[in-house]
N, C-alpha and C positions, 0 to 999 in steps of 0.2 A: 504494500500500500504506500501511496505517496502522501506526505503530510505537508501542510502549508505552514511555513515558519514566518509568521507575520508581524508579531509585536511582543513586547515584554509587559508582564503584569505583576502586580504585587498584592499578596494577601497579607494584610496587616491586622493587628488586634487593636481595637478601639478602647480596650479596657485599661490602658495606661501601663500595663506590665510588660514584660517580654523584651528584655534587652537584646540587642543584636539585630534589630530590624525585623521586618515582616518577611513573608515568603514571596518570591518572585516566580511567575509562571511564564514560560515562553512557548509560543506556538499558536495563539488565537489572534484574530478570528480566521475562519477558513472561508474560501469562496463557496458559493452555493452548490457547485458541482462536486465538492469534496465531502464525502459522507463522514469520514473519521478524522479526528484531530489528535495530535500528540502534544501533550503539555510537558515541559521540562520545569519542574518545581525546584526553586532554589531558596536558600536562606542567606541573605547577603550575596556573596559570590560563590557560595558552597552548594553544590548539587545535592538534592535530597532524594527525589525519585521522579520517574516518568509516569504519566497518567494518560491513558487513552480515553477519549470521550467523543461525542458526536458534535458536529458543527451546530446542531439545533439545541444543544443543552443550554438552559438558561444560566445566567450569571449566578443566581441564587443557588441553584442545584450544584453548579460547579464549585462554588465557594464551600458548600456543605461537604462535598466529596473530598476536596483537597484538605479541608480542616480535619475531617474524620481520619483520613489516611495518615496525615501528619501526626495527630495525637495518638493514633493506634500504633504507629512505629515507636513513639516514645514509650508507650505502655510495654511493648515487647522488650525494649531496651532496659526498662526498669526491672521487669521480671527476670531477665537474664542476669542482671547485676546481682540481684538478691539470690538467685539460684546458684550462682558461682560461690557465694558465701555459704549457702546451704550445703553445697557439696564439700566444702572445706571444713566447716565448723558446726554442722548440724542446725537444729531448729533455733528459732529466736527465743531468748529468755523472756519471762514475763516482764512487763514494763517496770515493775517495782524492784526488779533484780538487775536490770541492765546497768552496767558501769560500776557495779559494786565489786569489792574484793571478796575472796572466799571467806575471809575473817569477818567482814561486815555482814555477809549473808548469814553466817553462823550466829553472829551476835544478835542479829535482828530476828533470827529463827524463821527465815523465809524458806519456802520450798517451791520447787518447780514442779507443779502437779502434772504438767503436760509431758515431762521427760519420760515417764513410764508409759504414757499412752502413745507417744510418737517415736517409736523405735524403728529405724530404717530396716528394710528387708535384708536379711542375712547378718544382722547385728551391726554394731557400731565400732568405730575406732576413735579413741580420744585424741583430739587435736585442739588444744586450748585456743580460744579466740581472744587475742590480746586486747581487742577493743571492748570486750565485755558485753557484746550484744547477743552472741549465740552461746549455746550450752556446751559446745566442744565435742559432743557425741556425733561425730561425722559418719556418713555412710562408708561401708567398706569400699575397697578399690573398684570392684566390679560395678557396684551401684553408682559410685562417683562418676565412672566413665559413662554410664547411661545418661546422667544429668549433663555432663560436659558435652557429649556428642549431640544431644538434643539442643543444647544452648547454641552450639556452632551452626546447626541446621536452621534454627529459627533466626539467628542473626543474618545468615546468608540470604534468607527469603526477603528480608526488608532492608538489606544493605544498600548503602549509597553506591556501591560498586555495580548494582543492577543498571545504573544509568550508563556506565561505560559498556555494559554488555547489551545495551539497547532493550532491556527487559522492563516492561511496565509493571507497576505495583498497584494492586487494588485491595479493597477491604477483605475480599475472600482470602487473599494471601496473608493479610494481617491476622485474620481469624484462624487460619491454618497454623500459623506460627504459634499463636496462643494455645491452640488445641494440642499441638505437639508438646509444648512445655508443660501443660497441665497433665497430659498423659504420662510424661516422664516422672513428674512429682508423685503421681498416684502409683506408679510402679515401685518407686523407692520408698514412699510413705503411704501404703495402702489405707492406713487409718486416717490419713489426712494430716494437716498441719494445724497448729493452734490458731484460734480465731483472731488473734492479734498479729499473726505473722503477715508481713507485707505481701508475700507471695499469694497467700490465700485471699487476702483482701483485694488484691489486683484481680484475681480470677472471679471474685464475687462482685466486682465493680464497687467496692467499698473503700478503695484507697483514699488516703488523706493527702491532698496536694496543696492544702492551704499554705500560703506564704511562699509558694513557688511561682516562677514565671516560665515554666518549661512547656506549658500547653497554650494553645490558642483557643479561646472560648468561642463557641458557635454563635452566641448572641452578640459578640463584639468584633466579628471579623468582616472584612470587606475585600472584594477583588476589583482592582481597577487597572486600566492600561496606562503605562507611563512612558513607553518608549517605542518608536518605530524601528524595526530591525532591517528593513530593506524596502525596495521599491515594489 
């Protein structure tokens, strides 16, 4: 298929947050005889992903699609980051135990009630988390590799390198990446994770992102053309 590379556009957040500027989309509008359009979405000068759409897609629908994919990719990245720590140091400690020393935990008579419920398949290997966030009961090497391999596959699906490979990204790919990650967690932790674990919260869409500027809010985003790229 041939794509019309016509102008540059920017998807910005009107919410006042979000350092680093908005998202720029290259490739619209298309002449009436071209059915499909290829958008190259950037943040600043950095490529994010390619999106295929139709020339008849409304700006409102296009803004929604770009925003959802962009935020979805961030969600995958957050889950992958936490799963890497899960593979290394086990489940998250209860909030009231995080950051405390063993002596402080003993003195305060605190107990991790989820440690006995959330044991990784095949048993655990102790590897202390120096940051004090996770309980140190990591999965064994075989289960660790299950998590690591799935993380790599999920990252590849939504990677910025897909732009270089001329591969478009859509919400089905984002959902596929999240499904793969969820499946891997259930293999290693068939009983699930504690309700306060950020991985579980992400899968249940209960993640807390207050105070962050890493997402673009649907109600505060706009798409507008800012530059002509050619005749």
